[in-house]
N, CA, C and O atoms as CSV, one atom per row, in Angstrom:
chain,resi,resn,atom,element,x,y,z
A,1,MET,N,N,-4.798,13.832,2.659
A,1,MET,CA,C,-5.380,12.815,1.817
A,1,MET,C,C,-6.384,12.046,2.666
A,1,MET,O,O,-6.125,11.686,3.814
A,2,SER,N,N,-7.556,11.807,2.044
A,2,SER,CA,C,-8.663,11.096,2.825
A,2,SER,C,C,-8.741,9.657,2.533
A,2,SER,O,O,-9.546,8.974,3.165
A,3,PHE,N,N,-7.959,9.111,1.608
A,3,PHE,CA,C,-7.982,7.677,1.220
A,3,PHE,C,C,-9.323,7.234,0.775
A,3,PHE,O,O,-9.847,6.216,1.230
A,4,GLN,N,N,-9.891,8.006,-0.128
A,4,GLN,CA,C,-11.164,7.556,-0.727
A,4,GLN,C,C,-10.775,7.078,-2.180
A,4,GLN,O,O,-10.041,7.752,-2.903
A,5,TRP,N,N,-11.302,5.903,-2.544
A,5,TRP,CA,C,-11.098,5.309,-3.747
A,5,TRP,C,C,-11.614,6.228,-4.851
A,5,TRP,O,O,-12.693,6.801,-4.700
A,6,LYS,N,N,-10.898,6.385,-5.935
A,6,LYS,CA,C,-11.330,7.198,-7.047
A,6,LYS,C,C,-11.120,6.301,-8.333
A,6,LYS,O,O,-10.326,5.360,-8.344
A,7,GLU,N,N,-11.847,6.647,-9.345
A,7,GLU,CA,C,-11.775,5.824,-10.599
A,7,GLU,C,C,-10.433,5.782,-11.189
A,7,GLU,O,O,-10.034,4.818,-11.841
A,8,ARG,N,N,-9.697,6.901,-10.941
A,8,ARG,CA,C,-8.332,6.989,-11.608
A,8,ARG,C,C,-7.360,5.998,-11.000
A,8,ARG,O,O,-6.273,5.793,-11.539
A,9,TYR,N,N,-7.734,5.372,-9.873
A,9,TYR,CA,C,-6.862,4.353,-9.319
A,9,TYR,C,C,-7.147,2.930,-9.918
A,9,TYR,O,O,-6.368,2.000,-9.707
A,10,ASN,N,N,-8.238,2.793,-10.639
A,10,ASN,CA,C,-8.526,1.517,-11.260
A,10,ASN,C,C,-7.476,1.152,-12.308
A,10,ASN,O,O,-7.078,1.952,-13.154
A,11,LEU,N,N,-7.052,-0.119,-12.194
A,11,LEU,CA,C,-6.066,-0.629,-13.213
A,11,LEU,C,C,-6.791,-1.479,-14.276
A,11,LEU,O,O,-6.236,-1.821,-15.320
A,12,GLY,N,N,-8.013,-1.790,-13.970
A,12,GLY,CA,C,-8.762,-2.653,-14.933
A,12,GLY,C,C,-8.432,-4.141,-14.664
A,12,GLY,O,O,-8.729,-4.991,-15.503
A,13,ILE,N,N,-7.869,-4.437,-13.593
A,13,ILE,CA,C,-7.550,-5.838,-13.148
A,13,ILE,C,C,-8.304,-6.085,-11.799
A,13,ILE,O,O,-7.864,-5.661,-10.731
A,14,ALA,N,N,-9.405,-6.759,-11.905
A,14,ALA,CA,C,-10.351,-6.832,-10.814
A,14,ALA,C,C,-9.684,-7.194,-9.518
A,14,ALA,O,O,-9.869,-6.482,-8.532
A,15,GLU,N,N,-8.925,-8.255,-9.463
A,15,GLU,CA,C,-8.345,-8.738,-8.188
A,15,GLU,C,C,-7.392,-7.687,-7.624
A,15,GLU,O,O,-7.418,-7.431,-6.421
A,16,ILE,N,N,-6.571,-7.085,-8.437
A,16,ILE,CA,C,-5.565,-6.115,-7.991
A,16,ILE,C,C,-6.329,-4.798,-7.540
A,16,ILE,O,O,-5.976,-4.175,-6.538
A,17,ASP,N,N,-7.369,-4.420,-8.319
A,17,ASP,CA,C,-8.087,-3.276,-7.873
A,17,ASP,C,C,-8.801,-3.526,-6.532
A,17,ASP,O,O,-8.919,-2.617,-5.710
A,18,SER,N,N,-9.253,-4.706,-6.328
A,18,SER,CA,C,-9.865,-5.090,-5.060
A,18,SER,C,C,-8.846,-5.096,-3.930
A,18,SER,O,O,-9.146,-4.661,-2.818
A,19,GLN,N,N,-7.672,-5.574,-4.203
A,19,GLN,CA,C,-6.491,-5.493,-3.222
A,19,GLN,C,C,-6.143,-4.062,-2.834
A,19,GLN,O,O,-5.938,-3.728,-1.667
A,20,HIS,N,N,-6.085,-3.216,-3.903
A,20,HIS,CA,C,-5.750,-1.852,-3.654
A,20,HIS,C,C,-6.877,-1.165,-2.857
A,20,HIS,O,O,-6.587,-0.306,-2.024
A,21,LYS,N,N,-8.052,-1.492,-3.072
A,21,LYS,CA,C,-9.164,-0.955,-2.252
A,21,LYS,C,C,-9.006,-1.308,-0.819
A,21,LYS,O,O,-9.286,-0.487,0.055
A,22,LYS,N,N,-8.559,-2.521,-0.540
A,22,LYS,CA,C,-8.380,-3.002,0.820
A,22,LYS,C,C,-7.241,-2.175,1.428
A,22,LYS,O,O,-7.332,-1.881,2.620
A,23,LEU,N,N,-6.198,-1.780,0.732
A,23,LEU,CA,C,-5.136,-0.937,1.214
A,23,LEU,C,C,-5.683,0.401,1.507
A,23,LEU,O,O,-5.287,0.997,2.509
A,24,PHE,N,N,-6.556,0.922,0.721
A,24,PHE,CA,C,-7.233,2.199,0.899
A,24,PHE,C,C,-8.023,2.173,2.166
A,24,PHE,O,O,-8.015,3.141,2.927
A,25,GLU,N,N,-8.706,1.085,2.409
A,25,GLU,CA,C,-9.516,0.948,3.617
A,25,GLU,C,C,-8.662,0.976,4.926
A,25,GLU,O,O,-9.063,1.527,5.951
A,26,ILE,N,N,-7.468,0.348,4.821
A,26,ILE,CA,C,-6.534,0.360,5.964
A,26,ILE,C,C,-6.063,1.849,6.089
A,26,ILE,O,O,-6.017,2.393,7.192
A,27,GLY,N,N,-5.737,2.453,5.006
A,27,GLY,CA,C,-5.279,3.841,5.067
A,27,GLY,C,C,-6.365,4.806,5.603
A,27,GLY,O,O,-6.076,5.779,6.299
A,28,SER,N,N,-7.571,4.503,5.259
A,28,SER,CA,C,-8.692,5.306,5.770
A,28,SER,C,C,-8.740,5.274,7.266
A,28,SER,O,O,-8.857,6.306,7.926
A,29,ARG,N,N,-8.644,4.031,7.816
A,29,ARG,CA,C,-8.654,3.857,9.285
A,29,ARG,C,C,-7.511,4.590,10.023
A,29,ARG,O,O,-7.643,5.203,11.083
A,30,VAL,N,N,-6.344,4.439,9.300
A,30,VAL,CA,C,-5.176,5.221,9.928
A,30,VAL,C,C,-5.399,6.760,9.837
A,30,VAL,O,O,-5.070,7.484,10.776
A,31,TYR,N,N,-5.928,7.227,8.762
A,31,TYR,CA,C,-6.173,8.675,8.536
A,31,TYR,C,C,-7.206,9.148,9.655
A,31,TYR,O,O,-7.028,10.187,10.290
A,32,GLU,N,N,-8.261,8.335,9.839
A,32,GLU,CA,C,-9.272,8.745,10.871
A,32,GLU,C,C,-8.617,8.821,12.223
A,32,GLU,O,O,-8.906,9.716,13.018
A,33,LEU,N,N,-7.745,7.890,12.481
A,33,LEU,CA,C,-7.023,7.941,13.790
A,33,LEU,C,C,-6.075,9.188,13.820
A,33,LEU,O,O,-5.883,9.775,14.885
A,34,ALA,N,N,-5.526,9.564,12.738
A,34,ALA,CA,C,-4.607,10.709,12.695
A,34,ALA,C,C,-5.353,12.018,12.931
A,34,ALA,O,O,-4.799,12.921,13.559
A,35,ILE,N,N,-6.558,12.152,12.464
A,35,ILE,CA,C,-7.340,13.356,12.638
A,35,ILE,C,C,-8.184,13.327,13.913
A,35,ILE,O,O,-8.828,14.323,14.244
A,36,SER,N,N,-8.192,12.243,14.607
A,36,SER,CA,C,-9.090,12.170,15.812
A,36,SER,C,C,-8.690,13.141,16.856
A,36,SER,O,O,-9.552,13.598,17.607
A,37,ASN,N,N,-7.500,13.476,16.957
A,37,ASN,CA,C,-6.926,14.500,17.881
A,37,ASN,C,C,-7.514,14.396,19.305
A,37,ASN,O,O,-7.937,15.382,19.907
A,38,ASP,N,N,-7.515,13.142,19.811
A,38,ASP,CA,C,-7.896,12.975,21.167
A,38,ASP,C,C,-6.684,12.576,22.081
A,38,ASP,O,O,-5.566,12.430,21.586
A,39,SER,N,N,-6.900,12.416,23.305
A,39,SER,CA,C,-5.804,12.201,24.197
A,39,SER,C,C,-5.709,10.726,24.633
A,39,SER,O,O,-5.015,10.395,25.594
A,40,TYR,N,N,-6.430,9.839,23.895
A,40,TYR,CA,C,-6.481,8.385,24.286
A,40,TYR,C,C,-5.123,7.728,23.842
A,40,TYR,O,O,-4.397,8.215,22.975
A,41,ASP,N,N,-4.875,6.631,24.495
A,41,ASP,CA,C,-3.728,5.854,24.130
A,41,ASP,C,C,-4.200,4.879,22.993
A,41,ASP,O,O,-5.086,4.042,23.168
A,42,HIS,N,N,-3.550,5.057,21.854
A,42,HIS,CA,C,-3.989,4.282,20.638
A,42,HIS,C,C,-2.881,3.260,20.308
A,42,HIS,O,O,-2.879,2.720,19.202
A,43,TYR,N,N,-1.955,2.982,21.213
A,43,TYR,CA,C,-0.775,2.067,20.909
A,43,TYR,C,C,-1.313,0.772,20.282
A,43,TYR,O,O,-0.884,0.406,19.188
A,44,ASP,N,N,-2.257,0.059,20.961
A,44,ASP,CA,C,-2.651,-1.279,20.349
A,44,ASP,C,C,-3.209,-1.064,19.018
A,44,ASP,O,O,-2.890,-1.849,18.125
A,45,GLU,N,N,-4.030,-0.065,18.767
A,45,GLU,CA,C,-4.628,0.215,17.474
A,45,GLU,C,C,-3.511,0.442,16.381
A,45,GLU,O,O,-3.529,-0.149,15.302
A,46,VAL,N,N,-2.563,1.322,16.740
A,46,VAL,CA,C,-1.507,1.628,15.800
A,46,VAL,C,C,-0.725,0.416,15.446
A,46,VAL,O,O,-0.438,0.151,14.278
A,47,LEU,N,N,-0.371,-0.344,16.493
A,47,LEU,CA,C,0.400,-1.614,16.259
A,47,LEU,C,C,-0.408,-2.613,15.415
A,47,LEU,O,O,0.134,-3.250,14.511
A,48,GLY,N,N,-1.682,-2.739,15.711
A,48,GLY,CA,C,-2.546,-3.588,14.930
A,48,GLY,C,C,-2.674,-3.184,13.459
A,48,GLY,O,O,-2.696,-4.028,12.563
A,49,MET,N,N,-2.758,-1.875,13.238
A,49,MET,CA,C,-2.846,-1.355,11.883
A,49,MET,C,C,-1.551,-1.624,11.106
A,49,MET,O,O,-1.596,-2.035,9.947
A,50,LEU,N,N,-0.399,-1.391,11.748
A,50,LEU,CA,C,0.918,-1.638,11.186
A,50,LEU,C,C,1.069,-3.099,10.798
A,50,LEU,O,O,1.540,-3.393,9.700
A,51,ASN,N,N,0.667,-4.055,11.702
A,51,ASN,CA,C,0.784,-5.445,11.406
A,51,ASN,C,C,-0.122,-5.807,10.259
A,51,ASN,O,O,0.269,-6.546,9.356
A,52,GLU,N,N,-1.327,-5.288,10.292
A,52,GLU,CA,C,-2.320,-5.565,9.238
A,52,GLU,C,C,-1.760,-5.038,7.933
A,52,GLU,O,O,-1.766,-5.734,6.918
A,53,LEU,N,N,-1.274,-3.798,7.964
A,53,LEU,CA,C,-0.668,-3.255,6.768
A,53,LEU,C,C,0.541,-4.084,6.173
A,53,LEU,O,O,0.643,-4.308,4.967
A,54,LEU,N,N,1.403,-4.499,7.072
A,54,LEU,CA,C,2.560,-5.225,6.625
A,54,LEU,C,C,2.119,-6.581,6.073
A,54,LEU,O,O,2.577,-6.973,5.000
A,55,GLU,N,N,1.256,-7.298,6.763
A,55,GLU,CA,C,0.805,-8.582,6.226
A,55,GLU,C,C,0.075,-8.465,4.910
A,55,GLU,O,O,0.318,-9.239,3.985
A,56,TYR,N,N,-0.829,-7.489,4.823
A,56,TYR,CA,C,-1.615,-7.320,3.548
A,56,TYR,C,C,-0.698,-6.793,2.387
A,56,TYR,O,O,-0.891,-7.153,1.225
A,57,THR,N,N,0.239,-5.987,2.718
A,57,THR,CA,C,1.166,-5.470,1.738
A,57,THR,C,C,2.013,-6.631,1.174
A,57,THR,O,O,2.179,-6.716,-0.043
A,58,GLU,N,N,2.529,-7.488,1.988
A,58,GLU,CA,C,3.334,-8.617,1.533
A,58,GLU,C,C,2.507,-9.584,0.667
A,58,GLU,O,O,2.984,-10.115,-0.336
A,59,TYR,N,N,1.262,-9.788,1.090
A,59,TYR,CA,C,0.285,-10.629,0.372
A,59,TYR,C,C,0.089,-10.013,-1.007
A,59,TYR,O,O,0.217,-10.719,-2.007
A,60,HIS,N,N,-0.218,-8.724,-1.093
A,60,HIS,CA,C,-0.432,-7.943,-2.275
A,60,HIS,C,C,0.701,-8.040,-3.223
A,60,HIS,O,O,0.548,-8.430,-4.380
A,61,PHE,N,N,1.880,-7.671,-2.706
A,61,PHE,CA,C,3.065,-7.604,-3.515
A,61,PHE,C,C,3.376,-9.006,-4.117
A,61,PHE,O,O,3.717,-9.114,-5.295
A,62,ASN,N,N,3.258,-10.031,-3.323
A,62,ASN,CA,C,3.487,-11.414,-3.802
A,62,ASN,C,C,2.529,-11.710,-4.902
A,62,ASN,O,O,2.935,-12.324,-5.889
A,63,TYR,N,N,1.337,-11.339,-4.815
A,63,TYR,CA,C,0.281,-11.571,-5.850
A,63,TYR,C,C,0.743,-10.890,-7.134
A,63,TYR,O,O,0.853,-11.486,-8.206
A,64,GLU,N,N,1.004,-9.615,-6.948
A,64,GLU,CA,C,1.464,-8.823,-8.160
A,64,GLU,C,C,2.696,-9.507,-8.810
A,64,GLU,O,O,2.685,-9.748,-10.017
A,65,GLU,N,N,3.698,-9.806,-8.072
A,65,GLU,CA,C,4.941,-10.331,-8.557
A,65,GLU,C,C,4.751,-11.699,-9.252
A,65,GLU,O,O,5.438,-11.988,-10.232
A,66,GLU,N,N,3.835,-12.530,-8.757
A,66,GLU,CA,C,3.583,-13.794,-9.409
A,66,GLU,C,C,3.015,-13.521,-10.790
A,66,GLU,O,O,3.445,-14.151,-11.756
A,67,ILE,N,N,2.058,-12.600,-10.919
A,67,ILE,CA,C,1.546,-12.296,-12.269
A,67,ILE,C,C,2.579,-11.764,-13.149
A,67,ILE,O,O,2.682,-12.180,-14.303
A,68,MET,N,N,3.383,-10.833,-12.653
A,68,MET,CA,C,4.414,-10.221,-13.490
A,68,MET,C,C,5.398,-11.282,-13.957
A,68,MET,O,O,5.806,-11.268,-15.119
A,69,LYS,N,N,5.790,-12.203,-13.076
A,69,LYS,CA,C,6.718,-13.250,-13.491
A,69,LYS,C,C,6.063,-14.115,-14.583
A,69,LYS,O,O,6.683,-14.426,-15.599
A,70,LYS,N,N,4.802,-14.494,-14.351
A,70,LYS,CA,C,4.084,-15.403,-15.215
A,70,LYS,C,C,4.074,-14.899,-16.655
A,70,LYS,O,O,4.215,-15.665,-17.608
A,71,TYR,N,N,3.900,-13.573,-16.779
A,71,TYR,CA,C,3.719,-12.963,-18.078
A,71,TYR,C,C,4.978,-12.226,-18.529
A,71,TYR,O,O,4.940,-11.489,-19.514
A,72,ASN,N,N,6.079,-12.414,-17.829
A,72,ASN,CA,C,7.374,-11.852,-18.257
A,72,ASN,C,C,7.358,-10.317,-18.385
A,72,ASN,O,O,7.845,-9.744,-19.360
A,73,TYR,N,N,6.785,-9.690,-17.371
A,73,TYR,CA,C,6.674,-8.247,-17.313
A,73,TYR,C,C,8.116,-7.674,-17.342
A,73,TYR,O,O,8.965,-8.044,-16.532
A,74,VAL,N,N,8.359,-6.742,-18.322
A,74,VAL,CA,C,9.646,-6.203,-18.546
A,74,VAL,C,C,10.254,-5.340,-17.478
A,74,VAL,O,O,11.478,-5.214,-17.433
A,75,GLU,N,N,9.473,-4.743,-16.623
A,75,GLU,CA,C,9.980,-4.047,-15.473
A,75,GLU,C,C,9.797,-4.657,-14.178
A,75,GLU,O,O,9.672,-3.979,-13.158
A,76,PHE,N,N,9.776,-6.033,-14.190
A,76,PHE,CA,C,9.592,-6.806,-12.957
A,76,PHE,C,C,10.617,-6.447,-11.894
A,76,PHE,O,O,10.231,-6.203,-10.751
A,77,ASN,N,N,11.893,-6.404,-12.212
A,77,ASN,CA,C,12.916,-6.142,-11.271
A,77,ASN,C,C,12.760,-4.790,-10.553
A,77,ASN,O,O,13.029,-4.691,-9.356
A,78,GLN,N,N,12.321,-3.741,-11.290
A,78,GLN,CA,C,12.040,-2.489,-10.726
A,78,GLN,C,C,10.858,-2.558,-9.738
A,78,GLN,O,O,10.916,-2.044,-8.621
A,79,GLN,N,N,9.816,-3.201,-10.195
A,79,GLN,CA,C,8.659,-3.374,-9.309
A,79,GLN,C,C,9.043,-4.142,-8.015
A,79,GLN,O,O,8.584,-3.806,-6.923
A,80,LYS,N,N,9.899,-5.185,-8.171
A,80,LYS,CA,C,10.239,-5.939,-7.010
A,80,LYS,C,C,11.093,-5.023,-5.998
A,80,LYS,O,O,10.900,-5.045,-4.782
A,81,GLU,N,N,11.971,-4.288,-6.574
A,81,GLU,CA,C,12.802,-3.332,-5.747
A,81,GLU,C,C,11.866,-2.322,-5.056
A,81,GLU,O,O,12.034,-2.007,-3.878
A,82,ASP,N,N,10.886,-1.828,-5.812
A,82,ASP,CA,C,9.936,-0.873,-5.157
A,82,ASP,C,C,9.156,-1.524,-4.008
A,82,ASP,O,O,8.928,-0.921,-2.959
A,83,HIS,N,N,8.755,-2.783,-4.250
A,83,HIS,CA,C,7.985,-3.515,-3.284
A,83,HIS,C,C,8.802,-3.716,-2.046
A,83,HIS,O,O,8.334,-3.521,-0.924
A,84,GLU,N,N,10.068,-4.120,-2.271
A,84,GLU,CA,C,10.996,-4.336,-1.083
A,84,GLU,C,C,11.232,-3.006,-0.356
A,84,GLU,O,O,11.363,-3.028,0.868
A,85,TYR,N,N,11.288,-1.979,-0.957
A,85,TYR,CA,C,11.440,-0.646,-0.334
A,85,TYR,C,C,10.190,-0.356,0.508
A,85,TYR,O,O,10.341,0.099,1.641
A,86,TYR,N,N,8.986,-0.590,0.027
A,86,TYR,CA,C,7.798,-0.312,0.725
A,86,TYR,C,C,7.644,-1.215,2.005
A,86,TYR,O,O,7.251,-0.748,3.074
A,87,VAL,N,N,7.968,-2.493,1.836
A,87,VAL,CA,C,7.928,-3.400,2.969
A,87,VAL,C,C,8.892,-2.907,4.048
A,87,VAL,O,O,8.537,-2.819,5.223
A,88,GLN,N,N,10.129,-2.583,3.623
A,88,GLN,CA,C,11.116,-2.130,4.611
A,88,GLN,C,C,10.675,-0.871,5.295
A,88,GLN,O,O,10.965,-0.637,6.468
A,89,LYS,N,N,9.973,-0.073,4.547
A,89,LYS,CA,C,9.550,1.265,5.217
A,89,LYS,C,C,8.501,0.923,6.293
A,89,LYS,O,O,8.546,1.494,7.383
A,90,ILE,N,N,7.592,0.037,6.024
A,90,ILE,CA,C,6.582,-0.365,7.032
A,90,ILE,C,C,7.340,-0.966,8.253
A,90,ILE,O,O,7.075,-0.643,9.411
A,91,LYS,N,N,8.256,-1.819,7.926
A,91,LYS,CA,C,8.987,-2.503,9.080
A,91,LYS,C,C,9.813,-1.401,9.830
A,91,LYS,O,O,9.959,-1.490,11.049
A,92,SER,N,N,10.322,-0.429,9.161
A,92,SER,CA,C,11.035,0.638,9.894
A,92,SER,C,C,10.129,1.400,10.824
A,92,SER,O,O,10.505,1.706,11.955
A,93,ILE,N,N,8.978,1.699,10.373
A,93,ILE,CA,C,8.005,2.399,11.207
A,93,ILE,C,C,7.621,1.564,12.366
A,93,ILE,O,O,7.501,2.062,13.485
A,94,ALA,N,N,7.424,0.297,12.128
A,94,ALA,CA,C,6.971,-0.672,13.239
A,94,ALA,C,C,8.076,-0.921,14.261
A,94,ALA,O,O,7.823,-1.296,15.406
A,95,SER,N,N,9.319,-0.699,13.803
A,95,SER,CA,C,10.489,-0.991,14.710
A,95,SER,C,C,10.751,0.146,15.677
A,95,SER,O,O,11.495,0.006,16.648
A,96,LYS,N,N,10.132,1.255,15.394
A,96,LYS,CA,C,10.382,2.416,16.235
A,96,LYS,C,C,9.557,2.342,17.532
A,96,LYS,O,O,8.632,1.533,17.611
A,97,ASP,N,N,9.865,3.159,18.545
A,97,ASP,CA,C,9.124,3.173,19.795
A,97,ASP,C,C,7.770,3.906,19.556
A,97,ASP,O,O,7.663,5.112,19.776
A,98,ILE,N,N,6.804,3.192,19.129
A,98,ILE,CA,C,5.557,3.787,18.751
A,98,ILE,C,C,4.845,4.297,20.006
A,98,ILE,O,O,4.134,5.298,19.916
A,99,ASP,N,N,4.995,3.684,21.128
A,99,ASP,CA,C,4.348,4.134,22.304
A,99,ASP,C,C,4.808,5.474,22.790
A,99,ASP,O,O,4.048,6.206,23.423
A,100,ALA,N,N,6.072,5.813,22.496
A,100,ALA,CA,C,6.619,7.077,22.925
A,100,ALA,C,C,6.019,8.224,22.134
A,100,ALA,O,O,5.787,9.295,22.695
A,101,ASP,N,N,5.756,8.030,20.826
A,101,ASP,CA,C,5.133,9.112,20.031
A,101,ASP,C,C,4.190,8.467,19.001
A,101,ASP,O,O,4.525,8.280,17.831
A,102,GLN,N,N,2.991,8.141,19.509
A,102,GLN,CA,C,1.992,7.517,18.615
A,102,GLN,C,C,1.608,8.351,17.486
A,102,GLN,O,O,1.483,7.841,16.372
A,103,GLN,N,N,1.402,9.653,17.693
A,103,GLN,CA,C,0.968,10.585,16.648
A,103,GLN,C,C,2.003,10.576,15.515
A,103,GLN,O,O,1.635,10.543,14.341
A,104,LYS,N,N,3.281,10.605,15.859
A,104,LYS,CA,C,4.291,10.592,14.793
A,104,LYS,C,C,4.241,9.349,14.000
A,104,LYS,O,O,4.373,9.418,12.778
A,105,ALA,N,N,4.051,8.162,14.625
A,105,ALA,CA,C,3.945,6.938,13.965
A,105,ALA,C,C,2.728,6.922,12.954
A,105,ALA,O,O,2.835,6.444,11.824
A,106,ILE,N,N,1.605,7.461,13.428
A,106,ILE,CA,C,0.375,7.548,12.657
A,106,ILE,C,C,0.645,8.426,11.413
A,106,ILE,O,O,0.247,8.059,10.307
A,107,ILE,N,N,1.315,9.573,11.587
A,107,ILE,CA,C,1.595,10.502,10.547
A,107,ILE,C,C,2.518,9.802,9.507
A,107,ILE,O,O,2.342,9.958,8.299
A,108,GLU,N,N,3.467,9.057,10.002
A,108,GLU,CA,C,4.414,8.362,9.098
A,108,GLU,C,C,3.666,7.337,8.237
A,108,GLU,O,O,3.923,7.189,7.042
A,109,ILE,N,N,2.732,6.637,8.891
A,109,ILE,CA,C,1.895,5.667,8.117
A,109,ILE,C,C,1.055,6.368,7.005
A,109,ILE,O,O,0.965,5.909,5.867
A,110,VAL,N,N,0.491,7.432,7.391
A,110,VAL,CA,C,-0.365,8.248,6.435
A,110,VAL,C,C,0.563,8.770,5.305
A,110,VAL,O,O,0.201,8.635,4.136
A,111,ASP,N,N,1.673,9.325,5.591
A,111,ASP,CA,C,2.631,9.765,4.594
A,111,ASP,C,C,3.084,8.716,3.658
A,111,ASP,O,O,3.146,8.923,2.446
A,112,PHE,N,N,3.420,7.531,4.237
A,112,PHE,CA,C,3.860,6.343,3.500
A,112,PHE,C,C,2.828,5.932,2.511
A,112,PHE,O,O,3.129,5.715,1.337
A,113,LEU,N,N,1.555,5.817,2.990
A,113,LEU,CA,C,0.482,5.343,2.150
A,113,LEU,C,C,0.127,6.407,1.015
A,113,LEU,O,O,-0.238,6.059,-0.108
A,114,SER,N,N,0.258,7.648,1.387
A,114,SER,CA,C,0.020,8.760,0.397
A,114,SER,C,C,1.031,8.675,-0.697
A,114,SER,O,O,0.703,8.836,-1.873
A,115,GLU,N,N,2.346,8.406,-0.298
A,115,GLU,CA,C,3.399,8.326,-1.333
A,115,GLU,C,C,3.133,7.122,-2.237
A,115,GLU,O,O,3.233,7.194,-3.461
A,116,TRP,N,N,2.782,5.993,-1.566
A,116,TRP,CA,C,2.567,4.801,-2.286
A,116,TRP,C,C,1.460,4.978,-3.378
A,116,TRP,O,O,1.638,4.597,-4.535
A,117,ILE,N,N,0.330,5.566,-2.956
A,117,ILE,CA,C,-0.716,5.737,-3.859
A,117,ILE,C,C,-0.364,6.704,-4.954
A,117,ILE,O,O,-0.615,6.428,-6.127
A,118,SER,N,N,0.214,7.839,-4.600
A,118,SER,CA,C,0.541,8.815,-5.586
A,118,SER,C,C,1.664,8.488,-6.567
A,118,SER,O,O,1.740,9.015,-7.677
A,119,SER,N,N,2.494,7.630,-6.119
A,119,SER,CA,C,3.587,7.267,-7.109
A,119,SER,C,C,3.478,5.789,-7.582
A,119,SER,O,O,3.487,5.526,-8.784
A,120,HIS,N,N,3.379,4.879,-6.681
A,120,HIS,CA,C,3.433,3.481,-7.040
A,120,HIS,C,C,2.157,3.002,-7.812
A,120,HIS,O,O,2.235,2.512,-8.939
A,121,ILE,N,N,1.059,3.162,-7.185
A,121,ILE,CA,C,-0.186,2.626,-7.745
A,121,ILE,C,C,-0.550,3.416,-9.006
A,121,ILE,O,O,-0.910,2.797,-10.007
A,122,ILE,N,N,-0.473,4.782,-9.008
A,122,ILE,CA,C,-0.832,5.584,-10.135
A,122,ILE,C,C,0.130,5.375,-11.328
A,122,ILE,O,O,-0.316,5.250,-12.469
A,123,PHE,N,N,1.417,5.340,-11.064
A,123,PHE,CA,C,2.396,5.294,-12.142
A,123,PHE,C,C,2.912,3.947,-12.425
A,123,PHE,O,O,2.717,3.411,-13.516
A,124,SER,N,N,3.617,3.340,-11.395
A,124,SER,CA,C,4.305,2.019,-11.625
A,124,SER,C,C,3.297,0.884,-11.909
A,124,SER,O,O,3.486,0.128,-12.861
A,125,ASP,N,N,2.216,0.753,-11.084
A,125,ASP,CA,C,1.258,-0.305,-11.341
A,125,ASP,C,C,0.567,-0.102,-12.690
A,125,ASP,O,O,0.286,-1.056,-13.414
A,126,ARG,N,N,0.298,1.177,-13.008
A,126,ARG,CA,C,-0.376,1.379,-14.241
A,126,ARG,C,C,0.389,0.952,-15.449
A,126,ARG,O,O,-0.180,0.613,-16.486
A,127,LYS,N,N,1.756,0.974,-15.295
A,127,LYS,CA,C,2.604,0.504,-16.416
A,127,LYS,C,C,2.353,-0.985,-16.672
A,127,LYS,O,O,2.154,-1.395,-17.816
A,128,TYR,N,N,2.362,-1.767,-15.638
A,128,TYR,CA,C,2.166,-3.241,-15.873
A,128,TYR,C,C,0.649,-3.478,-16.324
A,128,TYR,O,O,0.399,-4.394,-17.108
A,129,ALA,N,N,-0.258,-2.737,-15.879
A,129,ALA,CA,C,-1.595,-2.918,-16.346
A,129,ALA,C,C,-1.667,-2.666,-17.867
A,129,ALA,O,O,-2.296,-3.428,-18.600
A,130,MET,N,N,-1.016,-1.589,-18.321
A,130,MET,CA,C,-0.993,-1.267,-19.695
A,130,MET,C,C,-0.197,-2.326,-20.493
A,130,MET,O,O,-0.605,-2.639,-21.611
A,131,PHE,N,N,0.909,-2.890,-19.982
A,131,PHE,CA,C,1.664,-3.908,-20.538
A,131,PHE,C,C,0.781,-5.148,-20.916
A,131,PHE,O,O,0.758,-5.689,-22.021
A,132,PHE,N,N,0.049,-5.508,-19.793
A,132,PHE,CA,C,-0.908,-6.739,-19.902
A,132,PHE,C,C,-1.966,-6.416,-21.028
A,132,PHE,O,O,-2.299,-7.262,-21.858
A,133,LYS,N,N,-2.430,-5.234,-21.000
A,133,LYS,CA,C,-3.512,-4.944,-21.981
A,133,LYS,C,C,-2.936,-4.962,-23.385
A,133,LYS,O,O,-3.552,-5.513,-24.297
A,134,GLU,N,N,-1.747,-4.360,-23.578
A,134,GLU,CA,C,-1.128,-4.367,-24.920
A,134,GLU,C,C,-0.844,-5.784,-25.422
A,134,GLU,O,O,-0.919,-6.044,-26.623
A,135,LYS,N,N,-0.521,-6.696,-24.509
A,135,LYS,CA,C,-0.207,-8.042,-24.879
A,135,LYS,C,C,-1.473,-8.879,-24.950
A,135,LYS,O,O,-1.394,-10.074,-25.235
A,136,GLY,N,N,-2.625,-8.299,-24.704
A,136,GLY,CA,C,-3.853,-9.033,-24.755
A,136,GLY,C,C,-4.046,-9.985,-23.624
A,136,GLY,O,O,-4.773,-10.965,-23.783
A,137,ILE,N,N,-3.450,-9.762,-22.507
A,137,ILE,CA,C,-3.563,-10.578,-21.281
A,137,ILE,C,C,-4.679,-10.079,-20.463
A,137,ILE,O,O,-4.634,-8.952,-19.970
A,138,VAL,N,N,-5.692,-10.883,-20.295
A,138,VAL,CA,C,-6.852,-10.525,-19.543
A,138,VAL,C,C,-6.786,-11.245,-18.145
A,138,VAL,O,O,-6.771,-12.475,-18.098
A,139,LEU,N,N,-6.749,-10.534,-17.096
A,139,LEU,CA,C,-6.730,-11.126,-15.748
A,139,LEU,C,C,-8.033,-10.985,-15.043
A,139,LEU,O,O,-8.170,-11.433,-13.904
């Protein structure tokens, strides 16, 4: 996965689409690092990307959850559980000895982001976007 934004990822909610694009940008940088195949020590970069990913993910999820609560989204609890899973997954990767196997950590981040995009953004997030649209809620 090359982490290039495609139209199919658009939810039609400008702020959330913008936030998702930022997550793709982070993913793209991680992917570039994964395919660089050099012998340099990327520990600081990997750690920086993980911290950025964690901070931005928490910001993004909080934003989504506030909107869902505000408009009584019916699958809010499931979304919140999914979000907690993804945050814990990032923390789990960050808690490992990244310095010992940087390439493994990079691949885990790429796999995590690929899963997130292919399941959460495309399916779960699309459900709330459709819910808002059906209710006439314009964000």
